[in-house]
C-alpha atoms as one frame of an Amber mdcrd trajectory, in Angstrom:
protein
   8.736  35.908 -23.471   8.670  35.292 -19.672   8.568  31.746 -17.651   5.532
  32.563 -16.769   3.713  33.208 -20.335   1.835  31.196 -22.098   1.464  31.128
 -25.502  -1.420  29.956 -26.821  -2.815  28.846 -30.380  -4.423  31.664 -32.910
  -7.541  29.721 -32.444  -7.637  29.799 -28.648  -6.925  33.610 -29.038  -9.701
  34.258 -31.033 -12.489  32.604 -29.041 -11.067  35.090 -26.477 -12.901  38.104
 -27.827 -12.860  40.415 -24.484  -9.002  40.249 -24.899  -7.491  42.506 -26.873
  -3.336  41.897 -28.543  -2.042  44.245 -30.385   0.560  43.569 -32.818   1.375
  46.680 -33.669   3.275  49.740 -31.693   0.592  52.171 -30.124   3.502  54.602
 -30.079   4.804  53.599 -33.277   2.687  52.365 -35.284   4.697  50.041 -36.656
   4.623  45.933 -36.545   6.841  44.412 -33.297   9.500  43.210 -34.110  12.072
  42.431 -31.065  11.333  41.772 -27.505  13.215  42.614 -24.888  13.617  39.705
 -22.246  14.806  42.562 -19.205  11.956  44.531 -19.442   9.251  41.576 -20.647
   7.790  42.908 -23.623   7.231  43.699 -27.047   8.700  46.029 -28.980   8.816
  47.907 -32.844  12.466  48.998 -34.719  11.883  52.363 -33.243  11.566  51.782
 -29.726  14.781  49.755 -29.410  16.400  53.403 -29.003  14.857  53.326 -25.886
  16.113  49.314 -25.223  19.716  50.288 -26.125  21.161  50.095 -22.537  18.921
  46.228 -22.075  21.320  43.562 -23.120  18.754  41.402 -23.464  16.955  42.258
 -27.039  15.380  39.107 -29.257  14.103  39.122 -32.430  10.038  38.503 -31.668
  10.191  35.007 -33.853  13.730  34.302 -31.841  11.775  34.794 -28.398   8.840
  32.793 -29.571  11.184  30.110 -30.356  12.407  29.919 -26.298   8.928  30.751
 -25.196   8.864  26.813 -26.976  11.399  25.485 -25.622  11.017  27.078 -22.468
   7.188  24.919 -22.282   8.347  21.835 -23.640  11.258  22.420 -20.667   8.594
  23.016 -17.988   6.540  20.348 -19.201   9.251  17.445 -19.649  10.425  18.668
 -16.329   6.328  18.416 -15.613   6.644  14.657 -16.443   9.979  13.766 -15.079
   7.901  15.211 -11.896   5.390  12.938 -11.921   7.658   9.824 -12.919   9.308
  10.925  -9.535   6.272  10.852  -8.017   5.074   7.524  -9.333   8.063   5.832
  -8.322   8.016   6.963  -5.053   5.002   5.522  -4.491   5.615   2.173  -6.735
   8.210   1.913  -3.830   6.365   2.753  -0.488   3.799  -0.024  -2.239   6.627
  -2.359  -2.594   7.859  -2.277   0.624   4.427  -1.743   2.132   3.919  -5.225
   0.065   6.983  -6.716   1.652   6.442  -5.841   5.242   2.765  -7.852   5.074
   4.268 -10.941   2.939   6.955 -11.266   5.845   3.960 -10.577   8.576   2.231
 -13.371   7.062   4.863 -15.781   6.389   5.593 -15.024  10.292   1.990 -16.109
  10.844   2.168 -18.967   8.927   5.290 -20.240  10.930   3.520 -19.940  14.157
   0.707 -21.577  12.957   2.612 -24.623  11.563   5.090 -24.499  15.260   0.578
 -24.517  17.066  -0.355 -27.215  14.799   3.053 -29.132  15.046   2.655 -28.413
  19.126  -1.304 -29.463  19.044   0.224 -32.631  17.386   2.797 -33.670  19.591
   0.589 -33.289  22.547  -2.659 -35.788  21.290   0.476 -37.887  19.863   2.089
 -37.843  23.978  -2.428 -38.688  25.308  -1.901 -41.600  22.704   1.058 -42.587
  23.427   0.269 -42.593  27.520  -3.356 -44.567  26.270  -1.813 -47.530  24.804
   0.560 -47.879  27.201  -1.994 -48.318  30.098  -3.937 -50.206  27.213  -0.527
 -52.730  27.122  -0.024 -53.070  30.870  -3.465 -53.659  31.261  -3.954 -56.178
  28.849  -0.306 -58.042  29.615  -1.866 -58.069  34.068  -4.776 -59.523  32.720
  -3.314 -61.864  30.131  -0.393 -63.018  33.141  -3.371 -63.615  35.552  -5.215
 -65.241  32.887  -2.263 -67.566  32.293  -1.020 -67.676  36.012  -4.640 -68.952
  36.742  -4.577 -71.354  33.837  -1.100 -72.808  34.583  -2.457 -73.723  38.050
  -5.320 -75.593  37.031  -3.601 -77.165  34.929  -0.653 -78.269  37.328  -4.120
 -79.274  39.982  -5.225 -81.569  37.028  -2.435 -83.115  36.265  -1.556 -83.538
  40.141  -4.595 -85.315  40.661  -4.067 -87.441  37.539  -0.931 -88.491  38.651
  -2.347 -89.726  42.006
């Protein structure tokens, strides 16, 4: 059996009515018993004489067994390739997710710094307003205190006379 040859079940074989596969050698009218892997053909016992120089003669049962193993190996290779593709896809998605997390983290840090800056600006404004109000209140209080002190002093002086 060649690597590209696929075995089918008997039920699948029966479904293919247009395909004619003989298990009897047309030339010698004998059942196929051997397989020449060099020429990729089934042989009856009489066909062996034509393939004496071929080093790759197998019993047909052994060839079928090798074919099944080859098919199993091919299936295993397909599964491994599929798994490798999935792992590769997973790693790409993981890297993309990490990049997105990093971008989001940087954006959040930027927003925190902006919020801090805005809060500092607002606190500076409030501090300035409070200092202005304090200065105005102090000036008003001093003026009132001096005025009331001079009135009291004038009354004390007037009473003393």
